[in-house]
C-alpha angles and dihedrals in degrees: 000000000000122000090250092051091048091050092049091048091053091048093050092049090051090051091049091053090049092050092047090054090048091052091052091051091049092049090052091049091048091051090049093051093044089054092047093050095045113120094243089066094059 
């Protein structure tokens, strides 16, 4: 693997980790809002 390919691979893996963290935050936020909007909370 060339140096450029290795660098690109590291960058893509970093971006994947960042997106996975973002997805987890969004899932948590969605669960919070679903719970807040549930009929038993009204």
